[in-house]
C-alpha positions, 0 to 999 in steps of 0.5 A: 500500500505504501508503494501505491501511495508513493506512485500516486503522490509522485504522479500527482506532483509531477502532473501539477508541474505541467502547469506551464503547458497552459502558458507561454503560448508563443512557444511550441508545445515541446518547449513548454513540455521540456520546461515542465519536465525539467521541474519534475526533480525539484523537491526542495520544498518537500525536503524542507517539510520533511526536515521540519516534520523530523524536527517536531518528531512527527513521523508515520506513513505520511513522512515515509511516503514523502521521503520515498516520493522524493527518492523516486523522483531523484532516481528518475532524474536521468530519465527526465533529463534525457526526456528534456534533452530530446524535447529541446532537440526536437524544438530547435532541430538537430 
């Protein structure tokens, strides 16, 4: 069940980072998607919340899911970087 929650939190947080797709209409969709995917690995706020929770001796499943979600996104960083590279090359031609 923890694994399912980690996947869902990761999916929802990354879908939320696709917000720039709705703006920058003067740019191609692939450029806007590259910008959005480039934000997938950004987890500083989540890490800050985790450290604050640890400081207050809070724990439990929510903290475990938060930590594992950040770890999953860090593990997938190389895939996201390659995806952004391909999108950028497609946008500006090889």
